[in-house]
C-alpha positions, 0 to 999 in steps of 0.5 A, a space after each residue: 023717402 025723398 032725398 031731402 028728407 034723408 039728408 035732414 034725418 041724417 043731419 039731425 041724427 049726427 047733431 044729436 049724437 054730437 050733443 050727447 057725446 059732448 056731455 061725456 067728453 066734458 065729464 071725461 075731461 073733469 075726471 082726467 084733468 081736475 082743477 088743482 086745489 090745495 088740500 087743506 082745512 082752510 074754508 069760509 066756514 072754518 070754525 074759529 072756536 071749539 064747538 059742535 060742528 059738521 065736517 064734510 070731506 071728499 071730492 067734487 060731490 062734496 064741493 058741489 060741482 054740477 049744482 047751479 050755485 056750485 054748493 051742492 048738498 053741504 049747505 043744505 045739510 049744514 043749514 038744516 043742522 044749525 036750524 035744529 041746533 044739532 050743530 053750531 057750524 059746518 065746514 066744507 073740506 071737499 076737494 074737486 078731483 080728490 081721490 082716496 090717496 088725496 083724502 088720506 094725505 089731507 087727514 094727516 094735516 094738523 088743522 084737519 085733525 083738529 077740525 075732525 076731533 071737534 066734529 059731531 057729524 062727518 060726511 064723506 064722498 070719495 072713491 069715484 075718481 079711483 074707480 073711474 080711474 081718471 076716465 080710463 075705465 071708459 076706454 076699452 072697458 073691461 069688467 075684470 079691470 074694473 073689479 081689479 081697481 075695486 080690489 086695490 082701492 077698497 083696502 084704502 077706503 078701509 084705511 080712510 074709515 079707520 083713520 077718521 074713526 081713530 081721530 074721532 071716536 064719537 062722531 056720526 060718520 056718513 059715507 055716501 055710496 057711489 052711483 052710476 053716471 054711465 048707465 046709458 053707455 053700452 057697458 052701463 049694466 056691467 058698471 052697475 054691477 061693479 058699483 054695487 059691489 063697491 057699495 056692498 064692500 063699503 057697507 061691510 066696512 061701515 059695520 066694522 068702523 061704525 060708519 053709516 053708508 048712505 045710498 045714492 045709487 038709486 038716486 041716479 037712474 036717468 042721466 038726463 033727469 038726475 045729472 047736470 049738463 056734464 052727465 056726471 055730477 048731480 043736478 040741483 034736484 039730485 043734490 037735494 035728494 042726497 041732502 034729504 038722505 043724509 039728513 034722514 040718516 043723521 036724524 036716526 043716529 044722532 044723540 040729542 
């Protein structure tokens, strides 16, 4: 092969490598240094009067990071529930970068408790930032270390389910299982196994506290197709699939 062709090939290869790596760097930065947001019940959708509501709790997925409008699945689900008169209003209490401990602290706030007590439907996205351990799990990956995080955090997830169920005995509560945004990394298959163990544990807890666990693992199988440009959060199409999955479970469980 001519010298100029080799140089072109090497240049293109380096450019593609840099481009692919940039996405993971952005994702790492978002996990390791999430924007600081006040964990409170204040929201544009906050209900002013008592009534049947849909409350969304959780992290950046609930907040809608990665979607083109920055809204994600919550308005998709909320507007659909309003159109069918299932709820009167919805409220997004998601906090970008939230971990389980942040959600537990949020659940201690009076305004949040009051909102949850009046809720007919509650959705939760939490645990990804704990399992990914502020991005550290990507450095010198060890399946043993990842399983250690799982062993530590699943009891905290149980406390979350228990606390929410204690606040509201009757609401339909939905927890969205985790997906693997790192399938294309060398340890992607190992991480698949860890995440599936997390989701299995969540389903076991769901049976105990009457929490419906919604599968999102199978919604992300191709990072380029299913994730946003940061290679971590869902894109519009995947958020729509998440909304459809949530709506289907709600429809099966809600008492009209």
